[in-house]
VEXDREN-2710 file (C-alpha; in Angstrom, 1 decimal):
% VEXDREN-2710
k/r/px/py/pz
1/MET/17.9/17.6/15.9
2/SER/14.4/16.4/16.2
3/ALA/12.3/15.2/13.4
4/THR/9.2/16.9/11.9
5/VAL/6.2/15.3/10.3
6/GLN/5.0/16.9/6.8
7/VAL/1.6/15.6/5.2
8/GLU/1.2/16.3/1.2
9/ARG/-0.4/15.4/-1.8
10/SER/2.6/15.0/-4.3
11/PRO/1.9/18.9/-6.1
12/LYS/4.8/17.8/-8.2
13/LYS/3.3/14.1/-9.6
14/ALA/-0.2/15.7/-9.9
15/ALA/1.2/19.4/-12.0
16/PHE/2.8/16.0/-14.2
17/GLY/0.1/14.3/-14.6
18/GLY/-1.7/17.1/-15.8
19/ILE/0.7/18.4/-18.2
20/LEU/1.0/14.6/-19.5
21/ALA/-3.1/14.5/-19.7
22/ALA/-3.1/17.9/-21.3
23/ILE/-0.9/17.1/-24.2
24/LEU/-2.8/13.8/-24.5
25/PHE/-6.3/15.3/-25.0
26/VAL/-5.0/18.0/-27.3
27/ALA/-3.0/14.7/-29.3
28/LEU/-6.6/13.1/-29.1
29/ALA/-8.2/16.5/-30.2
30/ILE/-6.9/16.9/-33.7
31/ALA/-6.6/12.7/-34.2
32/PRO/-9.7/13.1/-36.3
33/LYS/-8.1/15.3/-38.8
34/VAL/-5.1/13.0/-39.2
35/LEU/-6.1/9.1/-38.7
36/ASP/-8.8/7.3/-40.7
37/PRO/-12.2/7.6/-39.2
38/ALA/-12.7/3.9/-38.3
39/ILE/-9.9/4.3/-35.8
40/THR/-11.5/7.3/-34.2
41/THR/-15.2/6.1/-34.1
42/GLU/-13.8/3.1/-32.2
43/TRP/-12.4/5.5/-29.9
44/VAL/-15.7/6.6/-28.9
45/LYS/-16.8/3.7/-27.2
46/LEU/-13.5/3.6/-25.0
47/PHE/-13.9/7.0/-24.5
48/TYR/-17.8/6.5/-22.6
49/LEU/-16.4/3.3/-21.3
50/ILE/-13.8/5.3/-19.2
51/THR/-16.5/7.7/-18.5
52/LEU/-18.6/5.2/-16.7
53/ALA/-15.7/3.6/-14.9
54/SER/-14.7/6.8/-13.5
55/MET/-18.2/7.7/-12.4
56/TRP/-18.8/4.2/-10.8
57/ASN/-15.6/4.4/-9.3
58/LEU/-16.3/8.1/-7.6
59/LEU/-19.3/6.4/-6.5
60/ALA/-18.3/3.3/-4.9
61/GLY/-14.3/3.7/-4.7
62/TYR/-14.6/7.1/-2.7
63/ALA/-18.2/7.7/-1.4
64/GLY/-18.5/3.5/-0.8
65/MET/-21.9/3.8/-2.2
66/ILE/-22.1/0.3/-4.6
67/SER/-24.8/1.0/-7.0
68/VAL/-25.8/-1.4/-9.9
69/GLY/-28.1/1.2/-11.2
70/GLN/-26.1/3.4/-12.9
71/GLN/-27.8/2.5/-16.2
72/ALA/-30.9/4.6/-15.0
73/PHE/-29.1/7.6/-15.7
74/ILE/-27.7/6.1/-19.1
75/GLY/-30.8/5.6/-20.5
76/LEU/-32.3/8.8/-19.1
77/GLY/-29.3/10.8/-20.9
78/ALA/-29.7/8.6/-24.0
79/TYR/-33.8/9.1/-24.2
80/GLY/-33.2/13.0/-23.4
81/VAL/-31.2/13.6/-26.8
82/PHE/-34.7/12.6/-28.0
83/VAL/-36.7/15.2/-26.3
84/PHE/-34.5/18.1/-27.0
85/ASN/-33.7/16.7/-30.5
86/ASP/-37.8/17.0/-31.0
87/HIS/-37.6/20.7/-30.0
88/GLY/-35.3/21.9/-32.5
89/PHE/-31.6/21.3/-30.9
90/SER/-29.2/19.3/-32.9
91/ALA/-28.2/16.3/-31.5
92/TYR/-25.4/17.1/-29.6
93/GLU/-26.7/20.1/-28.2
94/SER/-29.2/17.7/-26.9
95/GLY/-26.9/15.3/-25.2
96/ILE/-25.4/18.2/-23.3
97/ILE/-28.8/19.4/-22.4
98/ALA/-29.8/16.2/-21.0
99/SER/-26.8/15.3/-19.2
100/VAL/-27.6/18.6/-17.2
101/ILE/-31.5/17.9/-16.6
102/VAL/-30.4/14.5/-15.8
103/GLY/-28.3/15.7/-12.7
104/VAL/-31.5/18.1/-11.7
105/LEU/-33.2/14.9/-11.8
106/ALA/-30.6/12.9/-10.0
107/ILE/-31.5/15.3/-6.6
108/PRO/-34.9/14.1/-5.9
109/ILE/-34.0/10.4/-6.8
110/SER/-31.1/10.5/-4.3
111/PHE/-33.3/11.5/-1.5
112/LEU/-35.5/8.2/-2.3
113/ALA/-32.0/6.2/-2.9
114/PHE/-30.5/7.4/0.4
115/ARG/-32.9/5.7/2.5
116/LEU/-31.4/2.3/2.0
117/ARG/-27.8/1.1/3.1
118/GLY/-24.9/-1.3/1.6
119/GLY/-26.8/-4.0/0.0
120/TYR/-29.9/-2.7/0.2
121/PHE/-28.7/0.7/-1.5
122/ALA/-27.4/-1.1/-4.6
123/ILE/-30.5/-3.4/-4.9
124/GLY/-32.6/-0.1/-4.8
125/THR/-30.7/1.2/-7.3
126/TRP/-31.5/-1.1/-9.1
127/VAL/-35.2/-1.0/-8.8
128/ILE/-35.2/2.5/-9.8
129/ALA/-33.7/1.9/-13.1
130/GLU/-36.3/-0.4/-13.9
131/THR/-38.9/2.0/-12.8
132/ILE/-37.6/4.8/-14.6
133/ARG/-37.6/2.3/-17.9
134/LEU/-41.2/1.2/-17.2
135/ILE/-41.9/5.0/-17.2
136/ILE/-40.4/5.6/-20.4
137/ILE/-41.4/3.0/-22.3
138/ARG/-45.0/4.8/-21.6
139/PHE/-44.6/7.6/-23.8
140/PRO/-45.4/7.0/-27.4
141/SER/-42.9/9.7/-28.9
142/LEU/-40.3/7.9/-27.2
143/GLY/-40.9/4.7/-29.1
144/SER/-43.1/3.4/-26.5
145/GLY/-41.1/-0.1/-25.7
146/LYS/-39.4/-0.2/-29.1
147/GLY/-36.6/1.4/-30.6
148/ARG/-36.4/5.1/-31.7
149/THR/-33.8/6.9/-34.2
150/ILE/-32.6/10.7/-33.9
151/ALA/-34.8/13.2/-36.3
152/ASN/-32.8/15.5/-36.2
153/TYR/-29.1/15.0/-37.3
154/THR/-26.3/15.6/-39.5
155/LYS/-26.1/14.1/-42.8
156/ASP/-22.9/14.2/-43.8
157/PRO/-21.1/11.1/-42.0
158/ALA/-17.6/12.4/-41.8
159/LEU/-19.0/15.4/-40.1
160/ARG/-21.3/13.4/-37.7
161/ASN/-18.2/10.8/-37.0
162/THR/-16.2/14.1/-36.2
163/TYR/-18.8/15.7/-34.1
164/THR/-19.8/12.8/-32.0
165/TYR/-15.7/12.1/-31.4
166/TRP/-15.3/15.3/-30.1
167/LEU/-18.5/15.0/-28.0
168/ALA/-17.3/12.0/-26.1
169/LEU/-14.1/13.1/-25.6
170/GLY/-15.2/16.4/-24.1
171/VAL/-17.4/13.7/-21.6
172/VAL/-14.4/11.8/-20.8
173/ILE/-11.9/15.2/-20.4
174/PHE/-15.4/16.1/-17.8
175/ALA/-15.2/12.4/-16.3
176/LEU/-11.7/12.4/-15.2
177/ALA/-10.8/16.2/-14.5
178/SER/-13.8/16.4/-12.3
179/CYS/-13.2/13.0/-10.5
180/PHE/-9.5/14.4/-9.8
181/THR/-10.7/18.2/-8.9
182/LEU/-12.7/16.6/-6.5
183/LEU/-10.5/14.4/-4.8
184/ARG/-7.7/16.7/-4.7
185/SER/-10.0/19.2/-2.6
186/ARG/-10.9/18.7/1.4
187/PHE/-14.0/17.5/0.1
188/GLY/-12.4/14.4/-1.5
189/LEU/-10.7/13.8/1.7
190/ALA/-14.4/13.7/3.4
191/LEU/-15.5/11.6/1.1
192/GLN/-13.1/8.9/2.0
193/SER/-13.7/9.2/5.7
194/ILE/-17.4/8.9/4.6
195/ARG/-16.4/5.3/2.8
196/ASP/-14.6/4.5/5.6
197/ASN/-16.7/5.1/8.8
198/GLU/-19.8/6.8/7.8
199/VAL/-20.7/6.7/11.3
200/ALA/-17.5/8.6/12.3
201/ALA/-17.4/10.6/9.9
202/ASN/-20.7/12.0/10.8
203/SER/-19.9/12.8/14.4
204/LEU/-16.9/14.9/13.0
205/GLY/-19.1/17.1/11.3
206/ILE/-18.9/15.9/8.2
207/LYS/-22.2/16.4/6.0
208/VAL/-22.4/12.9/5.0
209/ASP/-26.0/13.4/3.0
210/PHE/-24.8/16.7/1.0
211/ALA/-21.5/15.0/0.3
212/LYS/-22.7/11.6/-1.0
213/ARG/-25.4/13.5/-2.6
214/VAL/-23.2/15.5/-4.6
215/VAL/-21.0/12.8/-6.0
216/TYR/-23.9/11.1/-6.6
217/VAL/-25.4/13.9/-9.0
218/ILE/-22.0/14.1/-10.8
219/GLY/-22.3/10.7/-11.2
220/ALA/-25.7/10.9/-12.9
221/VAL/-24.4/13.6/-15.3
222/GLY/-21.4/11.6/-16.2
223/CYS/-23.2/8.5/-17.2
224/ALA/-26.0/10.7/-18.7
225/ALA/-23.3/12.0/-21.2
226/ALA/-21.8/8.9/-21.7
227/GLY/-25.5/7.8/-22.3
228/SER/-26.3/10.3/-24.6
229/VAL/-23.0/9.5/-26.6
230/ILE/-24.1/6.2/-26.9
231/CYS/-27.3/7.1/-28.4
232/ILE/-25.7/9.7/-30.7
233/GLN/-23.1/7.0/-32.3
234/SER/-25.9/4.8/-33.3
235/ILE/-28.1/7.5/-34.0
236/GLY/-30.7/6.1/-32.0
237/VAL/-31.4/3.4/-29.3
238/ALA/-32.2/-0.3/-30.3
239/SER/-34.8/-0.8/-27.3
240/PRO/-35.1/0.4/-23.8
241/ASP/-33.7/-2.8/-22.5
242/SER/-31.0/-2.6/-24.3
243/ILE/-30.1/1.2/-22.9
244/PHE/-31.3/0.6/-19.4
245/GLY/-29.4/-3.0/-19.4
246/VAL/-28.2/-4.0/-16.1
247/SER/-25.1/-5.1/-18.1
248/TYR/-23.7/-1.9/-17.9
249/SER/-23.6/-2.0/-14.2
250/ALA/-21.8/-5.2/-14.4
251/PHE/-19.1/-3.7/-16.9
252/MET/-18.9/-0.6/-14.7
253/ILE/-17.9/-2.9/-11.7
254/PHE/-15.8/-5.2/-14.0
255/MET/-13.7/-2.1/-15.6
256/VAL/-13.1/-0.8/-11.9
257/LEU/-12.2/-4.0/-10.2
258/ILE/-9.6/-4.9/-12.9
259/GLY/-8.4/-1.3/-12.8
260/GLY/-8.3/-0.8/-9.1
261/ILE/-11.2/0.5/-7.4
262/GLY/-10.1/3.8/-5.4
263/THR/-7.7/5.5/-7.8
264/VAL/-7.8/7.8/-10.8
265/GLU/-6.0/5.7/-13.2
266/GLY/-7.4/2.5/-12.3
267/PRO/-10.8/2.6/-14.2
268/VAL/-8.8/4.2/-17.4
269/VAL/-6.7/1.0/-17.2
270/GLY/-9.9/-1.4/-16.6
271/ALA/-11.2/0.5/-19.6
272/LEU/-8.6/0.1/-21.8
273/LEU/-8.7/-3.8/-20.9
274/TYR/-11.9/-4.6/-21.3
275/PHE/-12.0/-2.4/-24.6
276/PHE/-9.6/-4.8/-25.9
277/VAL/-10.9/-7.9/-24.6
278/ASP/-14.6/-6.9/-26.1
279/LYS/-12.9/-5.8/-29.4
280/TYR/-11.5/-9.3/-29.8
281/PHE/-13.5/-11.8/-28.1
282/SER/-16.9/-10.3/-28.2
283/GLN/-17.9/-12.7/-31.2
284/SER/-16.9/-15.6/-29.2
285/GLY/-20.4/-16.1/-27.2
286/LEU/-20.4/-17.6/-24.4
287/TRP/-16.7/-18.0/-24.1
288/TYR/-16.3/-14.1/-24.2
289/LEU/-18.0/-14.2/-20.6
290/VAL/-16.7/-17.1/-19.4
291/PHE/-13.2/-15.4/-20.2
292/LEU/-14.3/-12.0/-18.5
293/GLY/-15.3/-13.7/-15.3
294/ALA/-11.9/-15.9/-15.3
295/MET/-10.2/-12.5/-15.4
296/ALA/-12.3/-11.2/-12.7
297/ILE/-11.7/-14.1/-10.1
298/ILE/-8.2/-13.9/-11.3
299/ALA/-8.1/-10.8/-10.5
300/THR/-9.8/-10.9/-7.2
301/LEU/-7.7/-13.6/-6.0
302/PHE/-4.1/-12.3/-7.3
303/ALA/-4.3/-8.5/-7.6
304/PRO/-7.5/-7.5/-4.9
305/LYS/-6.1/-4.4/-5.3
306/GLY/-6.5/-4.1/-9.2
307/ILE/-3.9/-4.2/-11.9
308/TRP/-3.1/-0.1/-11.4
309/GLY/-3.6/-0.6/-7.4
310/GLU/-0.8/-3.0/-7.3
311/ILE/1.2/-1.0/-9.2
312/ASN/0.9/2.0/-7.2
313/ALA/1.0/-0.3/-4.0
314/ARG/4.4/-2.0/-5.1
315/TRP/6.0/1.0/-6.5
316/ASN/4.6/3.9/-5.7
317/ILE/3.8/4.9/-9.5
318/SER/0.9/7.5/-9.5
319/LEU/0.0/10.1/-12.0
320/PHE/-2.9/11.6/-10.6
321/PRO/-2.4/11.6/-6.7
322/VAL/-5.0/12.2/-4.9
323/SER/-4.1/10.8/-1.2
324/TYR/-1.9/12.4/1.6
325/GLN/1.1/10.9/2.2
326/VAL/3.2/11.5/5.4
327/LYS/6.9/12.3/5.1
328/THR/9.1/12.8/8.2
329/LYS/11.9/15.8/8.1
330/ASN/15.2/16.2/10.3
331/VAL/15.8/19.9/11.6
332/GLN/18.8/21.0/12.8
333/HIS/18.2/23.2/15.9
334/ASP/20.9/25.5/17.0
335/SER/22.5/25.3/20.3
END
C-alpha cells in the first residue's frame, strides 16, 4: 500500500455554490414584482457596494495591486452616462456602454500606473484619479465643476426603480461571476503567484504585466458599472468631488478587510456589514466614522483574515472555492 497525492479544487463545493447563487439571483430578479419598491431601492446600494468590494478584492487580494484610486473609474462610469445619454441612448444603455468604454480607457492608463510598485502604485492611482477629475470639470457639457442631472430618463418612477434595480443586479452578477470564473482558471493561479512574488512568477514564465493588466481592466469595468448605477439611481451627480471622492476607495478597503481579503465570499460579507452599519448609524455624525474605525481595528487585531477568512480557516467552509486542496489517498497494490 502506498499514498498518492491529489490536488483538486472542490468541484462539488463549486457546483453547490453555483446552484445556490443561481437560485438566489433568480429570486432577486423577481423581487421588484413582489416586494415594496422602498426595499428594492435600498438593495441597489447593496449591489453596487458588493461590486466595488469584489473589484478591489480582485486587484489587491489576488493580484497584489493595492489601489486607492478606483474612484477614477467610478467617476468615469457616472459621467459616461451623461455623454451617451446626451447622444440619444437611454440612461441604462448609457451605463453599459460607458462601462465598456472605461475598460478600453483603462488599458493606456495601466501603462502609466504599472510603472509604479507597492506604495508608489497606491499613491499613483490616487493621483491618476485626481487628474481625471480635473479633466472632467473642464467640460461645460458635463457641468464643469458643478453637478449634473440625467436629461433623457424614464419618467415613470416605478419603471425607473425597477430598471435601475435590474441594472444593479446585473452589475453585481457580472462582478461575482467574472471573479469566480477568472480565479477558478489557471489564470487565477498565475495571479496568486504574482501577488506572492512577482519576480519569481516572472522567472517561471508568467506574463506578469499582461495578467495584471487584464485584472486592472476588469476592475475598471466593474467600478465604472457601479458608478453608472450610482449616477442613475441619484438621477445625476451632485458634484465631481463626490463621485471622484477617495472615500469610495476607503470603503472598498474597509469592506474587503472586514469580510476577508483573498476570498470570493469575503467582500460580500463585508459589503453586507457595511450596508447595515451605514443604514442605521450614518446619521450619527463623527461617531459613525469612529465606529467604522473601531470595527477595522478590532478586525485587524482579532480576525486578521476577515470574518469569512476566519470561518474558512477554522471550519473549511467555502461556497465558492478557488484555491487548490492537497489530499492524500492510499492505494492498494497487488503483490
